[in-house]
C-alpha positions as CSV (number, residue, x, y, z in Angstrom):
1,M,-141.5,32.0,51.3
2,K,-138.4,30.2,52.6
3,P,-135.3,32.7,54.0
4,I,-133.1,31.3,51.3
5,D,-135.7,32.1,48.5
6,A,-136.1,35.7,49.9
7,L,-132.4,36.1,50.0
8,Q,-132.2,34.9,46.4
9,R,-134.9,37.2,45.0
10,A,-133.2,40.0,47.1
11,V,-129.8,39.2,45.4
12,E,-131.6,39.4,42.0
13,Q,-132.8,42.7,42.7
14,V,-130.3,44.4,44.7
15,L,-127.1,43.3,42.8
16,T,-125.9,44.0,39.6
17,D,-125.8,41.3,36.7
18,K,-122.2,41.3,37.3
19,E,-122.1,41.0,41.1
20,Q,-124.9,38.2,40.8
21,A,-122.7,36.3,38.3
22,W,-119.7,36.3,40.9
23,L,-122.0,35.3,43.5
24,A,-123.5,32.4,41.6
25,T,-120.2,31.4,40.6
26,K,-118.6,31.2,44.1
27,S,-121.7,29.7,45.6
28,A,-121.6,26.7,43.0
29,Q,-117.8,26.0,43.9
30,G,-118.4,24.4,47.1
31,Q,-117.9,25.4,51.0
32,Q,-114.3,26.8,51.0
33,A,-115.1,28.9,47.7
34,T,-118.2,30.3,49.7
35,L,-116.2,30.9,52.9
36,I,-113.5,32.8,50.7
37,A,-116.2,34.6,48.7
38,F,-117.6,35.5,52.4
39,V,-114.7,37.5,53.4
40,A,-113.9,39.0,49.8
41,A,-117.4,40.0,49.2
42,P,-116.8,43.8,49.5
43,R,-114.1,43.5,46.8
44,F,-116.9,42.5,44.2
45,V,-120.3,43.8,45.7
46,T,-120.6,47.5,46.3
47,R,-121.4,48.8,49.8
48,R,-124.5,50.5,48.7
49,P,-128.1,50.6,50.8
50,V,-130.5,47.6,50.3
51,A,-133.6,49.1,48.9
52,G,-137.0,48.2,46.9
53,E,-139.1,45.4,47.0
54,A,-136.2,43.1,48.5
55,L,-136.8,45.0,51.9
56,T,-140.3,43.7,52.1
57,Q,-139.6,40.0,50.9
58,L,-136.9,39.8,53.3
59,A,-138.9,41.1,56.6
60,A,-141.6,38.5,55.6
61,A,-139.4,35.9,55.3
62,V,-137.5,36.5,58.6
63,P,-140.1,38.3,60.7
64,G,-137.8,40.8,63.1
65,W,-135.4,41.4,60.1
66,Q,-135.4,45.0,59.1
67,P,-132.9,45.2,56.1
68,E,-133.2,49.0,55.6
69,T,-130.1,49.0,57.7
70,W,-128.2,46.6,55.3
71,T,-125.8,47.2,52.7
72,A,-125.7,45.0,49.4
73,D,-122.4,43.5,50.5
74,R,-123.8,42.4,53.9
75,L,-127.0,40.9,51.8
76,A,-124.2,39.0,49.6
77,R,-122.7,37.7,52.9
78,V,-125.9,36.5,54.6
79,Y,-127.0,34.8,51.4
80,L,-123.7,32.9,51.1
81,L,-124.0,31.9,54.8
82,A,-127.6,30.7,54.2
83,G,-126.7,28.6,51.4
84,L,-123.8,26.6,53.0
85,P,-124.5,22.8,53.0
86,D,-125.4,21.7,56.7
87,S,-125.8,17.9,56.5
88,D,-122.5,17.5,58.2
89,Q,-123.1,19.1,61.6
90,A,-119.4,19.1,62.7
91,V,-118.1,20.6,59.1
92,Y,-121.0,23.2,59.0
93,I,-120.2,24.5,62.6
94,Q,-116.6,24.5,62.4
95,A,-116.9,26.2,59.0
96,I,-118.7,29.2,60.7
97,E,-116.6,29.2,63.7
98,N,-113.5,29.8,61.5
99,L,-115.3,32.7,60.3
100,F,-116.2,34.1,63.7
101,G,-112.6,33.4,64.6
102,T,-110.9,35.5,62.1
103,A,-113.6,38.1,61.3
104,E,-113.1,41.8,61.0
105,L,-115.7,44.4,62.1
106,Q,-118.1,44.2,59.1
107,E,-117.8,40.4,58.7
108,L,-118.8,40.1,62.2
109,V,-121.9,42.3,61.6
110,A,-122.9,39.9,58.7
111,L,-122.5,36.9,60.9
112,Y,-124.5,38.2,63.5
113,T,-127.2,39.4,61.0
114,A,-127.3,35.8,59.6
115,L,-127.8,34.1,63.0
116,P,-131.5,33.7,62.5
117,V,-131.0,31.6,59.2
118,L,-127.9,29.5,60.2
119,S,-128.5,25.6,61.2
120,Y,-128.2,24.5,64.5
121,P,-129.4,27.8,66.4
122,D,-128.6,26.6,69.8
123,H,-124.8,26.3,69.0
124,W,-124.4,30.3,68.4
125,L,-125.8,31.1,71.9
126,Y,-122.3,31.6,73.0
127,R,-121.4,33.7,70.0
128,A,-124.6,35.8,70.6
129,T,-124.1,36.5,74.2
130,E,-120.6,37.4,73.3
131,A,-121.8,40.1,71.0
132,V,-124.2,41.7,73.9
133,R,-121.0,42.1,75.9
134,S,-119.0,43.5,73.0
135,N,-117.5,46.9,73.0
136,M,-117.9,47.2,69.4
137,G,-121.0,49.1,68.5
138,P,-121.8,47.9,65.3
139,V,-121.4,44.2,66.7
140,F,-123.8,45.0,69.5
141,E,-126.3,46.5,67.3
142,A,-126.3,43.7,64.8
143,I,-127.4,41.2,67.4
144,A,-129.5,43.6,69.1
145,F,-131.5,45.4,66.7
146,F,-133.7,44.2,64.0
147,N,-132.6,40.8,64.7
148,P,-134.8,37.9,66.1
149,Y,-132.4,35.8,67.3
150,P,-132.2,36.9,70.9
151,R,-136.2,36.9,70.9
152,L,-136.2,33.3,69.7
153,H,-133.2,31.7,71.7
154,F,-131.8,33.9,74.7
155,S,-132.6,32.6,78.1
156,Q,-134.5,35.2,80.4
157,P,-131.0,36.2,82.0
158,A,-129.4,36.5,78.8
159,W,-132.3,38.7,77.5
160,N,-132.4,40.8,80.6
161,Q,-128.8,41.5,80.1
162,L,-129.5,42.7,76.7
163,I,-131.9,45.0,77.6
164,L,-129.7,46.5,80.4
165,K,-126.8,46.8,78.1
166,C,-129.0,49.0,75.8
167,I,-129.5,51.4,78.7
168,F,-126.0,51.6,79.9
169,N,-124.9,52.3,76.5
170,D,-127.8,54.9,75.7
171,K,-129.0,52.8,72.5
172,P,-132.5,53.0,71.3
173,M,-134.2,49.6,72.9
174,H,-137.5,50.4,70.7
175,L,-135.2,48.7,67.9
176,I,-135.0,45.3,69.8
177,D,-137.3,42.6,68.2
178,G,-139.6,41.2,71.0
179,L,-139.0,43.9,73.5
180,M,-142.5,43.6,74.8
181,A,-143.2,40.1,74.1
182,R,-140.2,39.3,76.7
183,A,-140.8,41.8,79.4
184,N,-140.6,40.0,82.8
185,D,-140.9,40.7,86.2
186,E,-137.3,40.0,87.1
187,L,-136.4,42.7,84.3
188,A,-138.8,45.2,85.9
189,H,-137.2,45.0,89.4
190,N,-133.8,45.0,87.7
191,L,-135.0,48.5,86.0
192,S,-136.5,49.8,89.3
193,D,-133.2,49.0,91.2
194,L,-131.3,50.9,88.3
195,A,-133.8,53.9,88.5
196,H,-132.8,54.2,92.3
197,E,-129.2,54.0,91.6
198,R,-129.5,56.6,89.1
199,W,-131.7,59.0,91.0
200,A,-129.3,58.6,93.8
201,A,-126.5,60.1,91.3
202,G,-128.8,62.7,90.0
203,R,-129.7,60.7,86.7
204,Q,-132.3,59.2,85.0
205,L,-133.2,56.0,83.3
206,P,-134.6,56.8,79.6
207,A,-138.3,57.2,79.6
208,Q,-139.0,54.4,77.2
209,A,-137.4,52.1,79.6
210,W,-140.5,52.2,82.0
211,R,-142.7,50.6,79.4
212,L,-141.3,47.1,80.4
213,V,-142.7,47.7,83.8
214,S,-146.3,48.1,83.2
215,S,-147.4,44.3,83.6
216,F,-145.6,44.0,86.7
217,V,-146.4,47.2,88.8
218,D,-146.7,46.2,92.4
219,D,-145.9,48.5,95.7
220,V,-142.4,49.2,95.1
221,I,-142.8,49.8,91.5
222,F,-145.9,52.1,92.2
223,E,-143.4,54.1,94.3
224,D,-141.2,54.8,91.4
225,I,-144.3,55.8,89.3
226,Q,-145.2,58.2,92.0
227,T,-141.5,59.4,91.8
228,L,-141.9,59.8,87.9
229,F,-144.6,61.9,88.2
230,R,-143.0,64.3,90.8
231,S,-139.9,64.6,88.2
232,P,-139.7,68.1,86.4
233,D,-138.8,65.9,83.2
234,V,-142.0,65.7,81.1
235,L,-141.1,62.4,79.8
236,N,-140.9,61.1,82.9
237,Q,-144.3,62.2,83.9
238,Q,-145.5,61.1,80.3
239,A,-144.1,57.5,80.7
240,A,-145.6,57.3,84.3
241,A,-149.0,58.0,82.7
242,L,-148.5,55.4,80.0
243,V,-147.6,52.8,82.7
244,C,-150.7,53.8,84.7
245,S,-152.9,53.6,81.7
246,E,-151.6,49.8,80.9
247,T,-151.1,48.2,84.3
248,N,-153.8,46.3,86.3
249,Y,-152.6,47.7,89.4
250,E,-155.6,49.6,90.7
251,P,-153.8,52.3,92.7
252,A,-151.9,53.2,89.7
253,R,-155.0,53.3,87.3
254,Q,-156.4,55.6,90.2
255,L,-153.4,57.7,90.2
256,L,-153.6,58.2,86.5
257,T,-157.1,60.3,87.1
258,Q,-155.3,62.7,89.1
259,H,-153.0,64.0,86.0
260,S,-155.7,64.9,83.9
261,L,-153.5,66.6,81.0
262,W,-151.7,63.1,80.5
263,H,-154.7,61.2,80.9
264,Q,-156.7,62.9,78.2
265,A,-153.9,62.7,76.1
266,I,-153.3,59.2,76.3
267,M,-157.1,58.7,75.8
268,D,-157.2,60.9,72.4
269,G,-154.0,58.7,71.2
270,S,-151.8,61.8,71.1
271,L,-149.4,60.3,74.1
272,T,-148.1,57.0,73.1
273,W,-144.8,55.2,73.8
274,Q,-143.6,56.2,70.4
275,N,-143.5,59.7,71.7
276,L,-140.8,58.5,74.0
277,E,-138.6,56.7,71.8
278,A,-135.2,58.5,71.2
């Protein structure tokens, strides 16, 4: 199912008849009416959770979306954006740029949620990376969590910055779409460097961050894993064990056998990275 079709079905399932009629009227009146409706949506569509079959359809249409976090007015706004005519690239881009330029908080959240279904996706890279740097929590979360746009379009440095920003802000990185698929050696060593800085200050990395080093263990990161095993924090020990169970670096695999409690927990499935998610 195409995203616009899934959005249409979701609108039919989530919005009231009155809300649907308003949305259909505005959508049929052209670009300017659609843009005005985007801004006005909360006045005509109640801000309530999106639920039911619409969740499954939207998640299937755009893998990476998790619309459980959406409200009905955000759904309406994303639907309006997805339906904008895009044959004239300059007009299309300018229209959406105008929305970005004047948007209040919830409008920005809807705009970043809609990035995966906007035309000319490369054009929105600057906006997306700006959202990563944002100090507004809902804006950062709209680009970082349950959003496939970073996975599909971010450069490696931009992707790594997204992960590090999550750590700096104590955000739950497991909500990032494509977290493991885009793990990379540079990020693994950035995390190692950050861990050393935090240890020197008496602080820790979130235990689940270590999942990103499993495929890139070398002599340096192996020393970090040994440090984690010596930590009094059980979560650090568990993270070390999980890394050792996944890596091909033989000294780490041998080290795991010396920690039989965690080794057995991994073997019987009672210890997974999901246990460390916060």
